[in-house]
Structures are given as structure tokens and as C-alpha cells.
C-alpha positions as CSV (number, residue, x, y, z in Angstrom):
1,M,129.3,122.3,107.0
2,H,129.2,121.8,103.3
3,G,128.9,118.4,101.6
4,H,132.5,118.4,100.4
5,E,133.8,119.0,103.9
6,L,131.6,116.2,105.3
7,V,133.0,113.9,102.6
8,H,136.5,114.9,103.5
9,R,135.9,114.2,107.2
10,L,134.2,110.9,106.4
11,R,137.2,109.8,104.3
12,D,139.6,110.7,107.1
13,E,137.6,108.6,109.5
14,L,137.5,105.6,107.2
15,N,141.2,105.8,106.5
16,R,141.8,105.4,110.2
17,R,139.8,102.2,110.3
18,R,141.5,98.8,109.8
19,R,138.2,97.3,108.6
20,L,135.3,98.9,106.8
21,P,131.7,98.1,107.6
22,G,129.8,96.0,105.1
23,W,126.9,98.4,105.2
24,V,125.5,101.3,107.2
25,L,122.1,102.7,108.0
26,F,122.2,106.2,106.6
27,S,120.7,109.2,108.3
28,P,118.3,107.5,110.7
29,S,117.3,110.7,112.4
30,A,116.6,112.9,109.4
31,D,115.1,112.2,106.0
32,P,117.0,114.0,103.3
33,F,114.5,113.1,100.5
34,V,111.2,114.5,101.7
35,P,110.1,117.6,99.7
36,N,111.3,120.3,102.2
37,A,114.7,118.8,102.9
38,H,116.4,121.0,100.3
39,D,119.6,121.7,102.4
40,L,120.1,118.0,103.3
41,R,119.6,116.4,99.9
42,G,122.8,117.4,98.2
43,P,125.2,116.6,101.1
44,A,123.4,113.3,101.7
45,L,123.9,112.1,98.2
46,E,127.6,113.1,98.2
47,L,128.1,111.2,101.5
48,M,126.3,108.2,100.1
49,A,128.3,108.2,96.9
50,A,131.5,108.4,98.9
51,L,130.5,105.4,101.1
52,M,129.3,103.3,98.1
53,G,132.4,104.2,96.2
54,L,134.4,102.3,98.9
55,G,132.1,99.3,98.5
56,I,130.0,100.0,101.6
57,G,126.4,99.2,101.2
58,I,123.7,101.6,102.4
59,T,120.2,101.1,103.8
60,V,118.2,104.4,103.7
61,Q,114.7,104.8,105.2
62,T,112.6,107.5,103.6
63,R,109.1,108.9,103.0
64,G,110.4,110.9,100.0
65,G,109.4,110.3,96.5
66,M,109.8,111.6,92.9
67,P,111.2,113.9,91.8
68,Q,113.0,115.0,95.1
69,A,114.5,111.5,95.6
70,D,115.6,110.9,92.0
71,G,119.2,111.1,93.2
72,L,118.7,107.6,94.6
73,L,118.2,106.3,91.1
74,T,121.5,107.7,90.1
75,L,123.2,106.0,93.0
76,A,121.5,102.7,92.3
77,R,122.7,102.8,88.7
78,R,126.3,103.7,89.7
79,F,126.6,101.2,92.5
80,P,124.6,98.1,91.6
81,G,123.7,95.9,94.6
82,L,124.8,98.5,97.3
83,L,121.6,100.3,97.9
84,R,118.5,99.2,99.9
85,V,115.7,101.7,100.1
86,E,113.0,101.2,102.7
87,L,110.0,103.3,101.7
88,G,107.4,104.2,104.3
89,F,103.7,104.1,103.8
90,F,101.3,105.1,106.6
91,S,98.0,104.7,104.9
92,S,96.3,104.6,101.5
93,D,93.7,107.0,102.9
94,R,94.4,110.6,101.7
95,A,92.9,112.2,104.8
96,L,95.0,110.1,107.2
97,V,98.1,110.8,105.2
98,E,97.5,114.5,105.3
99,T,96.9,114.4,109.0
100,W,99.6,112.0,110.1
101,E,102.3,112.5,107.5
102,A,102.7,116.2,107.1
103,G,105.9,116.9,105.2
104,A,106.2,113.5,103.6
105,A,106.0,113.1,99.8
106,R,102.6,112.2,98.4
107,P,102.0,108.4,98.4
108,M,101.9,108.2,94.6
109,A,105.2,110.0,94.4
110,R,106.7,107.4,96.7
111,L,105.1,104.6,94.6
112,D,106.7,106.2,91.5
113,L,110.0,106.1,93.2
114,A,109.5,102.5,94.2
115,Q,108.7,101.5,90.7
116,A,111.7,103.4,89.2
117,L,114.1,101.8,91.7
118,V,112.7,98.3,91.1
119,N,113.0,98.9,87.3
120,I,116.7,99.5,87.6
121,G,117.3,96.5,89.9
122,A,117.6,98.3,93.3
123,E,116.4,96.6,96.5
124,V,113.1,98.1,97.7
125,V,111.2,97.3,100.9
126,G,107.8,98.7,101.5
127,V,107.5,99.7,105.2
128,V,103.9,99.6,106.3
129,G,103.2,101.9,109.3
130,P,103.7,102.8,111.9
131,L,100.6,100.8,112.5
132,I,98.2,102.3,115.1
133,P,95.1,100.3,116.3
134,F,91.9,101.7,114.9
135,I,93.7,104.4,112.9
136,N,95.5,102.8,109.9
137,D,95.1,99.1,110.6
138,G,91.8,98.5,108.9
139,E,91.7,95.6,106.4
140,A,90.6,97.7,103.4
141,D,93.3,100.3,104.1
142,L,96.1,97.7,104.4
143,Q,94.9,95.7,101.4
144,K,94.9,98.8,99.2
145,T,98.4,99.8,100.3
146,L,99.7,96.3,99.7
147,R,98.1,96.1,96.3
148,L,99.6,99.4,95.3
149,L,103.1,98.3,96.4
150,A,102.8,94.9,94.6
151,S,101.6,96.7,91.4
152,K,104.9,98.7,91.4
153,G,107.0,95.6,91.6
154,V,107.8,95.7,95.3
155,R,108.0,92.1,96.6
156,T,109.0,92.6,100.3
157,I,107.2,94.5,103.0
158,K,108.0,95.2,106.6
159,P,105.4,96.2,109.2
160,V,106.3,98.6,111.9
161,F,104.2,99.4,115.0
162,I,103.9,102.7,116.8
163,E,106.3,103.1,119.7
164,D,106.4,105.8,122.4
165,G,109.1,108.4,122.4
166,P,109.9,111.6,124.1
167,G,107.0,114.0,123.7
168,L,105.2,111.7,121.2
169,V,101.8,111.7,122.9
170,K,101.9,115.5,123.4
171,Q,102.9,115.9,119.7
172,V,99.9,113.8,118.5
173,E,97.6,115.8,120.8
174,R,98.9,119.0,119.4
175,E,99.2,118.1,115.7
176,V,96.4,115.5,115.2
177,S,93.9,115.7,118.1
178,R,93.7,115.3,121.9
179,S,91.5,112.2,121.5
180,R,94.1,110.5,119.3
181,G,96.8,111.3,121.8
182,R,94.8,109.8,124.6
183,L,94.1,106.7,122.5
184,L,97.8,106.2,122.0
185,N,98.6,106.7,125.6
186,G,96.0,104.2,126.6
187,W,97.5,101.6,124.2
188,F,101.0,102.3,125.6
189,R,99.8,101.8,129.2
190,M,98.8,98.3,128.3
191,D,102.3,97.3,127.2
192,D,103.0,94.0,128.9
193,G,106.7,94.1,128.7
194,P,108.5,97.4,127.9
195,R,111.6,96.8,125.8
196,A,114.6,98.8,127.1
197,G,112.1,101.2,128.7
198,V,110.3,101.9,125.4
199,R,106.5,101.6,125.6
200,R,105.0,99.7,122.7
201,L,101.6,98.3,121.8
202,P,100.8,95.2,123.8
203,S,102.1,92.0,122.2
204,D,98.6,90.5,121.4
205,A,97.7,93.7,119.6
206,R,100.9,93.5,117.5
207,Q,100.4,89.8,116.9
208,A,96.8,90.1,115.6
209,R,97.7,92.9,113.2
210,F,100.8,91.1,112.0
211,E,98.7,88.0,111.2
212,R,96.2,90.1,109.3
213,L,98.9,91.6,107.3
214,M,100.3,88.2,106.5
215,Q,96.9,87.0,105.3
216,L,96.6,90.0,103.0
217,A,100.1,89.8,101.7
218,Y,100.2,86.1,100.8
219,P,97.8,86.3,97.8
220,L,99.8,89.2,96.4
221,G,103.1,87.2,96.5
222,L,104.6,89.6,99.1
223,Q,107.2,88.5,101.6
224,V,106.6,89.9,105.1
225,L,109.7,90.6,107.2
226,A,109.3,90.2,111.0
227,C,111.6,90.9,113.9
228,R,111.2,91.0,117.7
229,C,110.1,94.7,117.3
230,S,107.0,93.5,115.4
231,I,106.1,90.2,117.0
232,D,107.6,88.7,120.1
233,H,108.1,85.2,118.7
234,A,110.0,86.2,115.6
235,E,112.7,83.8,114.5
236,E,115.9,84.0,116.6
237,G,118.4,86.3,114.9
238,A,115.7,88.0,112.7
239,S,117.1,91.6,112.3
240,C,115.0,94.7,112.4
241,L,117.6,96.3,110.1
242,S,119.3,94.8,107.1
243,G,121.8,95.9,104.5
244,P,121.6,95.3,100.8
245,E,121.2,91.6,100.1
246,T,124.3,91.5,97.8
247,G,126.5,93.3,100.3
248,T,128.2,91.9,103.4
249,T,126.7,92.5,106.8
250,H,129.6,92.6,109.2
251,G,130.2,95.7,111.3
252,Q,126.7,97.2,110.7
253,L,125.8,100.5,112.1
254,D,129.2,101.1,113.7
255,L,130.6,103.6,111.3
256,F,130.0,106.7,113.4
257,G,130.2,104.9,116.7
């Protein structure tokens, strides 16, 4: 289906609604802005523009960068205050990025995108992770990532921790190494309280790494966001997902329900 047809269907759906959502999480299952997502990029930008043209805010999570994601700059200029971009960073180590983030934009291309968005006033959150014990959670690695984000004007970061999913361990064994897959599986087996059946890192492992990140972020003037997915004692009501700060937050995520 072409972008114009998708926009037409979207408008029909919205016209049947008595109340529009304040914001939506856009395309959570596919990243239209990574280098090889050629077929997704155009339709995604059309859909985003249609939503924002109706005053609906958008949060988009991406590991894309410049120049493939420069359409986000256009949207941020056209619709001030309606775009929140959560940019993911796995590591500052080149070898780790090449091994674990195949298909994502180069980290410097993502940082260029972050700086360009910040310069035009868009809301940018640096997503650090998914954090994996003894892989990308070293102090030197985290500190370099945070310094790079701060140098580009990013002021908010959000840690995320690896969670199990269908076939994840097998995929890591296949695409990274068998030993890394076994390492992950061992951590998941220590989960002391699976959430909705999803295996996570044990709470003490998440807590320790969250505290380390806080200590590194504070001197850089970075705000660290936390929810129950990160640490078990996060503030009541702290949300894992948020819309643009200037937009309303009612009805989130229910647009395509």
C-alpha cells in the first residue's frame, strides 16, 4: 500500500473518532529511518505529517541518523512542539556497534541527527542500551556515550535493559556468538520476578547499573528518566513512554487499537 493510500485510511479512521489522542508512539515494530529502510521512509513521513497536521504529537524511536532521517528535521520545523525523538545508542565502542547493531546508522550519524534536532528546538532523548551486563555496561563505555550526547545538546537520557523475547537468545547465538547467547540466557534465568511473563535482568543487576549511570550523568547535567522497566522502585506513575512535552498525553497509544 502506497503512502497516499495509508494517509487516506488514517484520515478515515480519525474522522470516525469522537476524540483524537494527544500523542502516539509511531511505528514501534519497524524503524523507518535506518539506512536500509528505503521503502518505509517516505510513507512514514507522510503518515507522521498527517497526524501532526491534526495536532497529534508523535514519539518516534529510532537508530537512524543523517542523512536518511533528515525528514524528521522538516517535520520538527513544520510542527513545533509535536515531535519527540528517542535516539538509541548501544555503545561507543565501534566493534560492539558493528556486532550488535547491524543495520543501524553509524553512531556519529545519529549524533549529528541529535544535534540538528536540538538546534531547531525538537525534543530529543538519548536512549542508552539495551544494557547487557559485561557487554556494554562498562564505566568507560557509558561515560563516553553520555559525554558525546551531552556535547550535542542532548539533556535527557533513558536507560533500557535487555529483555527476553521470542527467539532472542537463538538470534544472539546465531548473529553474535554462542557464548554471548548463553550469557544472556543465564542472566534471564536469574530474573526474580518476570513481568507479564517477560524475562528480564534480575532487579539488583538493573539497579546497580542504573545507579552507575546516574553517577556518570550528574556531572554532565543530564537528566535520567526511570520507570518500572528500568528499576523496580521507580516513582509511582513514571511512564516508560512519553509524548512530546508540549503536547497533551490523554489517549496515548490507542490510535490503532
